[in-house]
C-alpha positions, 0 to 999 in steps of 0.5 A: 358652108364649106362647099360654098366657101370653096366655090367662092375660092374657085375650087371647081374652076381649079380642078377643071383647069388642071384637067385642061392643062394636063390633057391639052396644054402640056401634051401640046408642048411635048408631054405625055398624059399620065393619069396618075399625075393628074390624080395626084394633082387633084388630090393636092388641090383638095388638100390645099382647099381643105387646109390639110397635111397630106403625105404622097408616095409617088413612084419614079416617073409619075411626074410629081413635080409638075403635079404639085407645081400646077396644084399650088399655082392654080390654088393661088391664082383662084384666090383674091390677089390681096391674099396671095403669098408665096408657095415654099418648096423644100427639097433635099438636093441641089439637083432638084433645086436647079431643075425647078429653077432652070427647067420645071418652072420656066417650061410650065410658065412658058406653056401657061403664057402661050395658052393665056393662063398667065401674063408673065412668068411665075417668079421663083427664088432660091433661098440659101443661108448667109454662109453661102453668100459673099460679104463685100467688106470681109472679102476685101479684108481677105484679099488684102491679107492674101495680097500680102503673101505674094506670088505663092498665093496667086491662085487664091487671089484669082479665086477671090477676084472671082468671088467679087463677081458673084454674090453666090459662093457656090458659083466660085469653084475651087475656093477653099473651105477656109476662104469661104468661111472667111468671106461669107456673110457672118451670122451677126452683122454690125449695122456700123459696117461701112458696107451696110447700105450697099450690102449685096446680101441685104439687096438679095434678101429684099428682092427675095421677099418682094411682092412678085415672088410666087415660089420660094425654093429652099433646102430642108435645113433652111426650112427647119432654120426658118421654123426655129426663128419663128418659134423663138420670135426672131425675124423669119428667114422665109417670107410668110407663105400660104402653102408648103411642099416638102419634096424628098420628105424622107430626108427631113429627119436626117436634115433635122439631125444635121441641123442640130449638129451644125450649130457652131461649137464654143470651145474653150480657148485663150489669148496670151499676153503680157510678160513682154509679149505684144503679138497674137498668141492663142491657145486651143485645147482640141479633141482628136476625133469628132463626127463633124464640127462647125467652128465659131467665127471668133476661133477662125478670126484668131487663127487668121490673126496668126502666122504660125500653127503649133500642133502636137505633131504634124499628123498629115506629114506623118501619114505621108511618110512611111519611114517615119511610121516604121520608126515610130512603130519600132518603139513598141516592138520587143527587141529581145526576141520575145512575144507578147504572150510571154509578158501577159498572163494567159487569160489577159492574152486570150481576152485581148486577142479575142477583142482585137479579133472581134474588132477586125484588127488581130494579125499574128504579127501583132504578137511582136508588139508590146501591151501598150501598142495593143492598148492603143490599137484596141482603143482605135479599133473600138472608136472606128466602130462609132460615128466618130473619126480622126478625120473630124479632129480639130487639129487635123482641120486646122492643119489642113487649112495651114497647109492650104494657106502655106502657114508655118507649122510648128511641131511641139513634139514628135510622135516618135518621142511620144511612142518612145516614152510609151515603150519605156513604160514599165511592163506592169503599167502597160499590162494595166492599161491594156487590161483596162482598155479591153474591159467589156464595159469600157469597150461598150461605152466608147461611143457614149464617152466620145459623145460626152467629151465632144458635147462638153468640148463644144459647150466649153464646159471646163468642169465637165471636161475635167470630170470626164478626163479624170473619171474615178474607176468604178472599183478601188485600185490596188496599190500596184494599180495606183502606181501603174495609173500614176506612171501612165498619167505622168508619161501621157500627160504631165511630162508632155505638158512640161514640153508643151509649156516650154515650146509655148514659152519659146515661141512667145519669147521669139515674138511669134504670132501663134495659134497653139493647138494641142489636146484639151487634156494638156490645157486644163488643171494643175500642171496644164499649159494655161496654168503653166504659162500663168506661172511664167508671168503671162496673162492668159485670158479666156476668149468670150463669144459674142452673144 
């Protein structure tokens, strides 16, 4: 029965045609005959007819792309017309997608038309996510915002005019990441939108799902997203298909991991109002490192509504200012001619030196620095061994956008002031902090702890964040250790909270529209910024995300 069924669907004819195409048609068009390529095409035809999942390992230069294209097209053409559905080709690289659309499929179509196999070209379409396409309504809104900022934004205005000519944002070179995010099609569209009926993206989707489409091309992330939609009963992203080719399949696990990490975060953030203030003022508690984040539209819209970005300190300016770095570091250097080994017991010094050496950071000159500097260095070096980086910090992300937008940047405090306060810590507290930082179990848990905090931050889990920030030690502290821990927390958090609350109050009283972003530890709990502003008479409301 299987053989008869195959025969009815043109099994033998498909194999015969494959032989003729590879041995006659394609050589006449300048291609060489490759036996491995022909064998691969036959094997793929067998898999298609048997409805099997097949893994193929084809070496470089074999010509696997033409092998699977011809196999899929022949299999499709031998079926009754009413049973035709597109073939999906998923790839890992933009280069291969472009080659399929611009080289492989046009060349093959022309060759097959020339020899009478088909009457019209095979129709292929590239499928991309909404974030890669222009929303006309959001584009117009952004153009009006930019126009209000005058000549300083002339270049960005020109790029936005270019975006008006193209639906695909990938064709607009030089567009900033923020502008792309602000003018692309949002995850959720309002049917009441004035541009709903004329929406170019909806037109693109309708055309991509048209009955004449033979091949749908996408990347692995889009394929996985379509699978999620189908699993959850949502509208599929891809038109229903009858065959799937996963090219560069070895990249699929990485794509799955990236896709899981690409879900927009939903961190805690608040809007401040009342007490005589009527502008736009938002509070965001940040994390200073991450392995890459996708920000929700609500957060980006809040930033766009403000004229000023407030941060703890402008870390980008600091990185470009060597003299400021030197001044900051001097706060943690001994000025009495002593070195750190005179301030530590022999065991602590040896252990700390070994830790810094193992982490690749020890130099003799470090002996002139205080224990609190060694504490900071050990933590940073340990973090550098993980997948987390300051480059992914939330405050850094918004600082980069602010500088691109020429948005006013308000520094709530200065790094030099923070380092001066750290340098003023008692020796007992500095030694205690260093001893805690170099404990093997603490170093070993660096990545796990950072991941846990990131997960809690992304999900807006206030209780989990507080638990992680205020974790109790494994063993009871001595009275001396309790005193050191209290001084350390007061200097690093509590005293700075007071400075940050005062800076927020001053900006509010001045009527500024501010996106106010400092470390999440400063936002939460008793003495935090949220509670502090409420005590001053402001209404602080947590912002909700659209469901």
